[in-house]
MIDOSE-1310 file (N, C-alpha, C; in nm, 2 decimals, decimal comma, always signed):
residues 80
xxxx	-5,90/-6,23/+10,83/-5,85/-6,35/+10,86/-5,77/-6,39/+10,71; -5,82/-6,41/+10,58/-5,73/-6,45/+10,51/-5,57/-6,42/+10,49; -5,55/-6,28/+10,54/-5,39/-6,25/+10,53/-5,35/-6,35/+10,63; -5,41/-6,40/+10,74/-5,27/-6,47/+10,85/-5,32/-6,57/+10,76
xxxx	-5,41/-6,62/+10,68/-5,39/-6,79/+10,65/-5,28/-6,79/+10,50; -5,27/-6,69/+10,46/-5,17/-6,64/+10,36/-5,07/-6,66/+10,43; -5,01/-6,57/+10,53/-4,89/-6,54/+10,63/-4,83/-6,70/+10,63; -4,92/-6,76/+10,70/-4,91/-6,87/+10,81/-4,89/-7,02/+10,64
xxxx	-4,92/-6,99/+10,52/-4,87/-7,08/+10,39/-4,72/-7,05/+10,38; -4,70/-6,91/+10,38/-4,56/-6,85/+10,36/-4,49/-6,94/+10,41; -4,52/-6,91/+10,53/-4,42/-6,96/+10,64/-4,40/-7,13/+10,67; -4,51/-7,20/+10,60/-4,50/-7,35/+10,59/-4,40/-7,34/+10,49
xxxx	-4,40/-7,31/+10,41/-4,37/-7,30/+10,26/-4,23/-7,33/+10,27; -4,15/-7,18/+10,38/-4,01/-7,18/+10,42/-3,95/-7,26/+10,47; -4,01/-7,28/+10,58/-3,99/-7,43/+10,66/-4,01/-7,53/+10,57; -4,07/-7,57/+10,48/-3,98/-7,69/+10,43/-3,92/-7,70/+10,31
xxxx	-3,89/-7,56/+10,26/-3,77/-7,58/+10,13/-3,64/-7,61/+10,19; -3,57/-7,56/+10,29/-3,46/-7,65/+10,38/-3,44/-7,80/+10,35; -3,55/-7,79/+10,40/-3,57/-8,03/+10,45/-3,58/-8,03/+10,27; -3,63/-7,95/+10,17/-3,66/-8,07/+10,04/-3,56/-8,01/+10,03
xxxx	-3,46/-7,90/+10,02/-3,30/-7,92/+9,93/-3,21/-8,02/+10,01; -3,24/-8,05/+10,14/-3,13/-8,15/+10,20/-3,16/-8,25/+10,12; -3,25/-8,31/+10,08/-3,25/-8,48/+10,00/-3,11/-8,49/+9,93; -3,09/-8,62/+9,90/-2,96/-8,66/+9,82/-2,99/-8,68/+9,66
xxxx	-2,90/-8,63/+9,60/-2,94/-8,64/+9,44/-2,96/-8,79/+9,44; -3,05/-8,85/+9,34/-3,09/-9,03/+9,27/-2,95/-9,01/+9,27; -2,92/-9,16/+9,29/-2,81/-9,26/+9,28/-2,81/-9,25/+9,12; -2,67/-9,30/+9,10/-2,60/-9,30/+8,93/-2,68/-9,39/+8,87
xxxx	-2,72/-9,42/+8,73/-2,77/-9,54/+8,70/-2,63/-9,65/+8,70; -2,68/-9,75/+8,73/-2,59/-9,90/+8,79/-2,50/-9,88/+8,59; -2,39/-9,93/+8,64/-2,33/-10,01/+8,54/-2,39/-10,13/+8,49; -2,36/-10,17/+8,35/-2,36/-10,25/+8,30/-2,29/-10,39/+8,32
xxxx	-2,30/-10,50/+8,37/-2,17/-10,58/+8,39/-2,05/-10,59/+8,33; -1,98/-10,59/+8,33/-1,85/-10,63/+8,23/-1,88/-10,79/+8,16; -1,83/-10,77/+8,02/-1,83/-10,88/+7,91/-1,71/-10,98/+8,00; -1,80/-11,11/+7,98/-1,74/-11,20/+8,00/-1,61/-11,21/+7,94
xxxx	-1,46/-11,26/+8,01/-1,37/-11,30/+7,93/-1,33/-11,38/+7,80; -1,32/-11,38/+7,71/-1,33/-11,45/+7,57/-1,27/-11,54/+7,61; -1,28/-11,66/+7,51/-1,26/-11,80/+7,54/-1,11/-11,79/+7,55; -1,07/-11,92/+7,60/-0,93/-11,91/+7,59/-0,89/-12,03/+7,49
xxxx	-0,96/-12,09/+7,40/-0,92/-12,18/+7,31/-0,95/-12,13/+7,18; -0,90/-12,08/+7,08/-0,95/-12,01/+6,93/-1,02/-12,04/+6,87; -1,14/-12,00/+6,82/-1,23/-12,03/+6,78/-1,22/-12,10/+6,61; -1,24/-12,26/+6,57/-1,19/-12,31/+6,46/-1,24/-12,26/+6,37
xxxx	-1,12/-12,31/+6,22/-1,19/-12,24/+6,11/-1,35/-12,26/+6,10; -1,41/-12,22/+6,03/-1,52/-12,24/+5,98/-1,50/-12,32/+5,85; -1,57/-12,43/+5,80/-1,56/-12,46/+5,66/-1,71/-12,40/+5,55; -1,64/-12,33/+5,49/-1,74/-12,25/+5,40/-1,89/-12,36/+5,30
xxxx	-1,95/-12,31/+5,29/-2,05/-12,37/+5,21/-2,00/-12,42/+5,09; -2,02/-12,57/+5,09/-1,96/-12,61/+4,91/-1,99/-12,53/+4,83; -1,89/-12,54/+4,69/-1,91/-12,51/+4,60/-2,07/-12,52/+4,51; -2,15/-12,51/+4,44/-2,29/-12,49/+4,39/-2,38/-12,52/+4,48
xxxx	-2,33/-12,57/+4,58/-2,44/-12,59/+4,70/-2,52/-12,49/+4,76; -2,61/-12,50/+4,82/-2,73/-12,43/+4,87/-2,68/-12,42/+5,04; -2,70/-12,35/+5,15/-2,66/-12,36/+5,25/-2,76/-12,24/+5,36; -2,81/-12,27/+5,47/-2,89/-12,19/+5,50/-2,87/-12,24/+5,65
xxxx	-2,80/-12,13/+5,77/-2,80/-12,19/+5,93/-2,73/-12,30/+5,89; -2,81/-12,45/+5,94/-2,76/-12,53/+5,99/-2,77/-12,65/+5,81; -2,87/-12,64/+5,70/-2,88/-12,69/+5,57/-2,82/-12,65/+5,49; -2,74/-12,79/+5,45/-2,69/-12,76/+5,32/-2,72/-12,84/+5,19
xxxx	-2,78/-12,77/+5,10/-2,82/-12,87/+5,03/-2,74/-12,83/+4,89; -2,71/-12,96/+4,84/-2,66/-13,01/+4,74/-2,72/-13,11/+4,63; -2,86/-13,05/+4,55/-2,95/-13,13/+4,51/-2,87/-13,17/+4,37; -2,94/-13,22/+4,26/-2,88/-13,26/+4,14/-2,76/-13,21/+4,08
xxxx	-2,70/-13,25/+4,18/-2,53/-13,18/+4,10/-2,44/-13,30/+4,04; -2,51/-13,35/+4,07/-2,40/-13,53/+4,00/-2,25/-13,54/+4,12; -2,26/-13,52/+4,19/-2,13/-13,51/+4,29/-2,13/-13,67/+4,33; -1,96/-13,66/+4,29/-1,87/-13,82/+4,31/-1,88/-13,85/+4,43
xxxx	-1,86/-13,76/+4,52/-1,82/-13,75/+4,68/-1,94/-13,66/+4,76; -1,93/-13,68/+4,88/-2,00/-13,58/+4,98/-1,86/-13,49/+4,97; -1,94/-13,33/+4,98/-1,83/-13,24/+5,05/-1,81/-13,25/+5,15; -1,70/-13,17/+5,22/-1,73/-13,13/+5,32/-1,80/-13,00/+5,37
xxxx	-1,85/-13,00/+5,49/-1,98/-12,91/+5,54/-1,93/-12,87/+5,65; -1,99/-12,80/+5,71/-1,92/-12,71/+5,83/-2,00/-12,80/+5,90; -1,94/-12,79/+6,02/-1,97/-12,90/+6,15/-2,10/-12,85/+6,19; -2,17/-12,76/+6,19/-2,28/-12,75/+6,24/-2,38/-12,79/+6,19
xxxx	-2,40/-12,87/+6,08/-2,43/-12,88/+5,96/-2,54/-12,99/+6,01; -2,67/-12,97/+6,02/-2,80/-13,08/+6,07/-2,87/-13,20/+5,94; -2,88/-13,10/+5,83/-2,93/-13,13/+5,75/-2,84/-13,16/+5,62; -2,84/-13,26/+5,54/-2,70/-13,27/+5,40/-2,84/-13,32/+5,28
């Protein structure tokens, strides 16, 4: 009886093999979306950090420099 079970397993395996081979390949990975178009307006020239001042992100520090006037600072400055 054991050889009959083995024969049955072989027949079932061979019958299932074409069905497994007929599966479609997985779809290719999706492409990332294209980047947005560049802005139509040119970027405004950036004002550099004033001489002898310390700048970090949106902070400009010009302490104890005995300045005669307020220097030009970047437009994104929030603390002067």
